[in-house]
N, C-alpha and C positions, 0 to 999 in steps of 0.2 A: 473633315478636323476626327483627328483624334483629339479626344479627351486627357485635360491630365487626370489621375488617377489622384484619390486623397493622398497616397502613401510616396507617390514623385513630387507631388507641390509640399509634402511635409520634407524632403531628403531636398527640396529646392530650395526650402526659406532658411534664412540665415539664421544660424544657431546663436541661440546668448552667448556670452563667456561662461567660462567654469568660473566659479569664485577663487579667486585670487589672482586671477590671469588681469595683467593688465586691457584695457580695454581700449580698441582704436579708436583713433579721434578722425576721421577725415578731415583733411585738407582744406579749404576751401578757400577760394582766394580773396574773396570779399572778406570772407570773417576775419583773416589774417591781417587786410589792409584797413578792416574798422579796429582791430585790436592794435594796429602799428600808429592809429594814429591816436588812439586813450593815450599807449604811451609817452609818445610826445607829450602830449596836453599832459600828463598824469607828472614827466621828468619836471616840464615848465615851472606848474604849479608847486611840485613838492621846494625846489631848488631857486625859486626865484627870489626869496629872503637873503638867500646866500650868492646869489650872482651880482646882487647889488650891497654887499657889506662888504665895505675897504678891509676890515681883517682879512677877508678869504683872499683878494688882489693881493695883499704882504705877504700873508704865508705862502703864497705860491713864490712865490722870491727864493724866501729864505729859511723855507721848509727842511728839514732834512731830507734827501731825497732817498735814504731807508724807509722814512717813518710815511712817506709817501704811495712809496712799494707795498708796503706793510697792508696800508688802508686800502689797496687795490686786491692784495691776496686775501685779505676779511673780509672784503663785499662780493667776489664772488660765489664762497660757499653758504651764504648768507642768502642770495638773491635765488640759487639754485632749491634751496631748503622752501623760500618762501613762495616758489615756483607753485607749492603741492598746496598754499592754502590760498592766494591770490595774485598767480600770475593773470599777464593779460589776454591769455587764450588759452583754453586746456589744453593739456598735454597729458599724453598715454602712459610716456615714463621716467625715467632718467634723462636720457636723453635726449628728449622733449625740452626736461626740465633745466638741464644744461647751453640747449642752446637757447629758450627763451631767453638766460640771463646773459648771455654774453649777446643778443638784441638790446635788452636793455640798457647794455656798458654803453652799447655803441650811437642808439638813440642817446641816452642822457650825454656821451660826447658828444654828435651834433648839434643837441639842440645847445648845451654848451658854450661852444665855441659861432654858433650863428650868432646867440645873445651880448656876449662879450663882445662880439667883433661887432656891432651896431652900436654898443654902448662905448666901442672906442677903450674896451681896456686889453684888449689884445689887438694888434696888427703889427704891420712890417717892419715898424720902429723897433720891436723891442726883439732879444736875443731868444731864439730857440726854444733854449731854457725855459727860461723863465715865461713863456707863454704855457709850455709843455704843462708848467707847473701848477699857471695857475688851471687852466683843461684839468689838469686832471685831479686836483683836489673838487672840482664837479661833479664828478661823475658819480661817487659813492651815494651822495644823495638824491641825483638824478635819473641813476641807475635804480633807488630804492621807489621813489614817485613813479618811475612808469612799470616795474613790477605794479607795483600798489594801484595803476589805472582801474582795473576792474572793477576792485571792493570799491574804490573811490567815485569814479563816473559809472559807476550803473552797466546794463548789458544783460544779455539774458545770457551768459556765463557765467555769472553770479552763485550757478545751481550747485559748486562743488562748496560752497562756505557752507552747504547746510550739512554737511558729511560729520561724520561725528568726528572728533579729534582727542589723538591721546591727552595725558595730562603732560608730559612731556614737550609733546606741541603746544598745549598752554602756555608755556614758562616757556619754549622759543619765543611766543606769539607778545608775550608781553615784554622780553628782548627787544623784538622791531619795535614795538610800541614808544618802549624807553628812545630809541633812538629816531623814531619819526621827530619827535616831537622836543628833544635835546640835543640835533644836529645843529641847529638852525643857531642857536642861541651858545654851544661850546668855543667856539671859535672866537667868541668875544670877549673883552678884556674884563669885563663885568662881573665875569662869574668869580673873578680871582677879587677883583675889587669889595664886592658882595660878604665874600667870607672874609677877608681883611678886617671889614666896618662891623662884621658882628661878633656880638661876646657868643665865648662857651653858653651860656645858658639858652639866648639866641638861637644859637645852632642847635640843641639839644630839641630847644623847641619847635625847631624848623623839621628836624626830624622825626616828632611826636605826628607833629602835624601831616606831614605826607604819609606816614602810616596810618592814620587815622582814615585820612581820604581815598588813600589807595583801599582802606578796607570798607570803604562806603562805597565805594564804587563797583570793585569787585565783587560782593557782596549784589550789589542793586544790577548789576548787568548778568550778572548768574552764567559765569566761567562752564561751558559744559566738557570740559574734561576730565572723565571717569563720572563716578558715581552724584548725580547734585547731593551737596552739605545742605542737611536741614536746619542748622542753627551756625550763628554766624561764625562762633569759635570755630568749627570745620573753617570753612573760607579763611579764618585765621590763619591757622597753621598748614594748608596747601598753598594757599596762591598769597595771600600778602606779606608774608615775614619770607619767602622765600621771592619771589617777586622783587620785594625792594632789596635782595641779597643781589639780586640780578642786575636792576636798574644801577648799582651802585658799583658794581662792576663795570658796568658797560659805563657809566662817568666818568668814573675815572681811566676810563683805558682810553675814553675819546677826548677828555683832556689832555693826556700825555702823549696821544697821537697830534695832536696841534702845538705841544709844547707849552701849554698851560702849566703844568707842572715843575717845570723847568726852574731849578731854584729855588724854589720851593721846600719848608720841611714837610717833614711826616703830617704832622696836623694840619700845617698850612695846606699842602695837597689833600687829606682830608675832608677838612673843611670844603674845598671847592666843594670837592666830591658830592658832597651834603647839599650842596645848591644847587648842581645842579639838576639831582637826582627828586629836585622838586618837578621842574616839567616830567623830566622823565618820571616819573612814579605816577603821574596824572596820566601820560601816553600809557603806560604798561597796562595801569590800572583799565581802560579803557580801548586795549587793543582789538577786545572782540566790534568792537560799533566802529574803529577806525580802519583796522583790517576785513 
């Protein structure tokens, strides 16, 4: 028998990918099914409060179709970007991230349809447009839960969470963290009611308390974007203040999409945004733990 020479063995061995080249991720059916199962579990865990909230059922009936479509349009790029940080399976390139995002949307739709059907919220007795509206409104939150299934439910594929994240990536994760906690309460009428009952000084106090809480949590979590800051003042300027601006923008956008800003003045709408920014700010500050 011929023995392989060291040179031929070296030539036949797999060569490591060059720096900057995408690493191929072998497709394993079992791993994919496990990831898919985690995706269904994540979708159900994250969207269950909204599936059992009456405001979400009514929003699907009277919410403007343009806003529903816009909500879905905004969801896709967020899921694609999030797949780089916490998809339910490892992906090698943009095509894999897009595929993961589409799978997450399908998983969310199936989970919502099955759950709402069991609850008797959707069924053959209602019009097709009403049923679709109720289902579509559940897709963004369910898809987000499916995409976060890996970091939320664990698994061997969590190794990507240890990779370095850019400063822009950290700010993006803060925005997703804000969505993670604020999306469940944004459709409710309590956000506007609380804002209506608060005085200007109470709103300013809530804003300051949100900033203080975010700052303490951001510094405690020790975000890894760029060079770590040695002082809390650095974290304040680098993460807390920009993070709160992102949280407030996310809060106002979500409130507008759900129609909670309709008929309100600019001051009243901003007050509702400050109220919603409180849970959103906590989610943004803890994005590194949540995601």
